[in-house]
matplotlib code that plots the C-alpha trace (Angstrom):
import matplotlib.pyplot as plt

x = [14.4, 12.6, 14.1, 13.7, 11.4, 14.5, 15.1, 11.7, 10.3, 12.6, 12.0, 8.3, 8.6, 11.0, 8.4, 5.5, 7.5, 8.6, 4.8, 3.8, 6.5, 5.5, 1.8, 3.0, 5.1, 2.1, -0.2, 2.4, 2.7, -1.1, -1.3, 1.5, -0.2, -3.5, -2.0, -0.2, -3.5, -5.4, -2.7, -2.8, -6.5, -6.3, -3.8, -6.0, -9.1, -7.1, -5.8, -9.1, -10.6, -7.9, -8.7, -12.3, -11.8, -9.4, -11.0, -14.7, -15.3, -13.3, -13.9, -12.2, -8.9, -8.5, -9.3, -6.5, -4.0, -5.1, -3.8, -0.6, 0.0, -0.7, 2.0, 4.7, 7.6, 6.9, 9.1, 7.6, 4.0, 4.7, 6.0, 3.0, 0.6, 2.3, 2.3, -1.4, -2.7, -0.5, -1.1, -3.9, -5.9, -4.0, -0.7, -1.7, -3.0, 0.5, 2.3, 0.8, 0.1, -3.6, -4.2, -6.3]
y = [-30.2, -32.2, -32.8, -36.3, -36.9, -37.2, -33.5, -32.1, -34.0, -32.3, -29.0, -29.3, -30.6, -27.4, -25.1, -26.5, -26.2, -22.6, -21.8, -23.3, -21.4, -18.1, -18.8, -19.4, -16.3, -14.6, -15.8, -15.1, -11.4, -11.1, -12.4, -10.0, -7.1, -8.0, -8.1, -4.7, -3.2, -4.5, -3.4, 0.2, 0.3, -0.5, 2.2, 4.7, 3.8, 4.1, 7.6, 8.5, 7.5, 9.4, 12.6, 12.3, 11.6, 14.6, 17.2, 16.2, 15.5, 14.8, 17.9, 18.5, 19.9, 17.0, 14.5, 16.1, 16.0, 12.2, 11.5, 13.4, 11.5, 8.2, 8.9, 9.6, 7.2, 4.7, 6.5, 10.1, 8.4, 6.8, 10.2, 12.1, 9.5, 10.0, 13.8, 14.0, 14.1, 17.1, 19.1, 21.8, 21.8, 24.9, 23.4, 20.3, 22.5, 24.5, 21.4, 20.0, 23.0, 22.8, 26.4, 28.3]
z = [-39.9, -37.1, -33.7, -32.3, -29.1, -27.1, -27.6, -27.8, -24.8, -22.3, -24.1, -23.8, -19.9, -19.4, -21.0, -18.8, -15.7, -16.5, -17.1, -13.7, -12.1, -13.7, -12.6, -9.0, -9.1, -10.4, -7.6, -4.9, -6.1, -6.0, -2.7, -1.5, -3.2, -1.5, 2.0, 1.3, 0.0, 3.0, 5.5, 3.8, 4.0, 7.7, 8.4, 6.4, 8.5, 11.7, 10.7, 9.7, 13.0, 14.8, 12.8, 13.5, 17.2, 17.5, 15.3, 15.4, 11.7, 8.4, 6.1, 2.7, 4.3, 6.6, 3.9, 1.9, 4.9, 5.4, 1.9, 2.5, 5.5, 3.9, 1.3, 3.9, 4.6, 7.3, 9.9, 9.2, 9.1, 12.6, 14.0, 12.6, 14.1, 17.5, 17.2, 16.3, 19.7, 20.4, 17.2, 16.8, 13.6, 12.7, 13.2, 11.4, 8.5, 8.5, 8.6, 5.6, 3.6, 4.0, 5.0, 2.4]

ax = plt.figure().add_subplot(projection="3d")
ax.plot(x, y, z, "-o")
ax.set_aspect("equal")
plt.show()
C-alpha cells in the first residue's frame, strides 16, 4: 500500500525536523560537557597549586588525596579548600586515609 504525497511529505518533514533537533541537542550536550570538563580541570589545577604551595611538592600520597578531594560533593570540596591552609600534612593524610 502506497501513501499519497499529502501524507508522506509531512512525515518526511517531521523526520527531518526530529533529526535536526537531535543534532542540536547533541551539540548542546557536547558543549555543556566541555564546559564542565574545563571547569573541573581548572579546579584540579587550582587544588594542585594549593597543595604544592602548602606542602612543597606533590608526591604520590598527595596525588591520591587530590583525586579524593576532586570527587567530593561541592560543599565538602569548598570546605576542604578553605581548611587546607590550616591542616598539617599528617592531618590531611589522616582525614583522607592516606597514611601508610
